[in-house]
C-alpha positions as CSV (number, residue, x, y, z in Angstrom):
1,X,-8.6,67.8,-9.2
2,X,-11.4,71.0,-8.9
3,X,-14.6,72.4,-10.1
4,X,-12.7,75.0,-12.8
5,X,-13.2,74.1,-16.6
6,X,-11.2,71.0,-18.1
7,X,-10.8,69.6,-14.7
8,X,-13.1,67.0,-14.6
9,X,-13.8,63.9,-16.3
10,X,-10.9,64.0,-18.3
11,X,-10.1,61.3,-21.1
12,X,-6.8,60.9,-23.1
13,X,-7.6,61.1,-27.2
14,X,-10.9,60.5,-28.5
15,X,-12.2,57.8,-27.1
16,X,-13.3,56.7,-23.6
17,X,-15.4,54.4,-20.9
18,X,-17.2,55.7,-17.9
19,X,-18.7,53.4,-16.2
20,X,-21.0,53.7,-13.0
21,X,-22.0,51.3,-10.2
22,X,-25.5,52.2,-8.9
23,X,-26.7,50.6,-5.5
24,X,-30.1,49.2,-6.3
25,X,-31.8,48.0,-10.2
26,X,-33.1,51.1,-12.0
27,X,-34.9,51.6,-15.1
28,X,-34.0,54.2,-16.8
29,X,-35.9,56.5,-19.3
30,X,-33.6,59.6,-20.0
31,X,-30.1,60.7,-19.0
32,X,-28.4,64.0,-19.0
33,X,-25.2,65.3,-20.3
34,X,-23.8,68.7,-19.0
35,X,-20.4,70.4,-20.4
36,X,-19.5,74.0,-19.8
37,X,-20.9,76.6,-22.2
38,X,-18.4,78.1,-24.9
39,X,-19.4,81.5,-23.3
40,X,-17.1,80.2,-20.4
41,X,-14.7,78.4,-21.7
42,X,-11.2,79.8,-21.2
43,X,-10.4,79.3,-24.8
44,X,-13.8,80.3,-26.5
45,X,-14.3,76.4,-27.5
46,X,-15.7,72.9,-26.0
47,X,-13.7,70.8,-28.5
48,X,-13.6,68.3,-25.0
49,X,-17.6,68.2,-25.1
50,X,-18.9,64.7,-25.9
51,X,-19.8,64.3,-29.4
52,X,-21.2,61.2,-30.6
53,X,-21.6,58.4,-27.6
54,X,-23.4,55.1,-26.7
55,X,-25.4,54.4,-23.6
56,X,-25.3,51.1,-22.5
57,X,-26.8,49.5,-19.1
58,X,-26.5,46.0,-17.4
59,X,-25.6,44.0,-14.3
60,X,-22.8,41.9,-13.3
61,X,-24.5,38.6,-14.5
62,X,-24.5,40.1,-18.0
63,X,-21.2,39.4,-20.9
64,X,-22.5,42.2,-22.7
65,X,-24.4,45.4,-21.8
66,X,-28.0,46.1,-23.8
67,X,-28.3,49.1,-25.5
68,X,-29.9,52.6,-24.9
69,X,-29.2,54.3,-27.6
70,X,-26.5,56.3,-29.6
71,X,-26.8,59.7,-29.5
72,X,-25.4,63.2,-30.4
73,X,-24.3,66.0,-27.9
74,X,-25.3,69.4,-29.6
75,X,-21.8,71.7,-29.1
76,X,-24.1,74.6,-30.0
77,X,-27.1,73.7,-28.0
78,X,-27.3,74.1,-24.3
79,X,-24.9,73.0,-21.8
80,X,-27.2,70.5,-20.3
81,X,-29.0,68.2,-22.6
82,X,-31.2,65.3,-21.5
83,X,-31.5,62.2,-24.2
84,X,-34.3,59.7,-23.9
85,X,-33.8,55.9,-23.6
86,X,-34.7,54.7,-27.2
87,X,-35.4,51.4,-26.5
């Protein structure tokens, strides 16, 4: 609804899914995940940040996606973290 911490990409519970549709076919080599740093969090923590996550890619003709990698967001690291495709 706005750009304040905690008001974007919210998921209920401890698991969620995000699907992004692109206008053209791509061959990803890396992607980034960004979360607010602890210093900007109203509570001083970022427990809502992603932790363990998996990235898959598929087109509409595939029943299941191709695994690009399994990753861990470091809550004590930089707010913007880059993850290379592992396949």
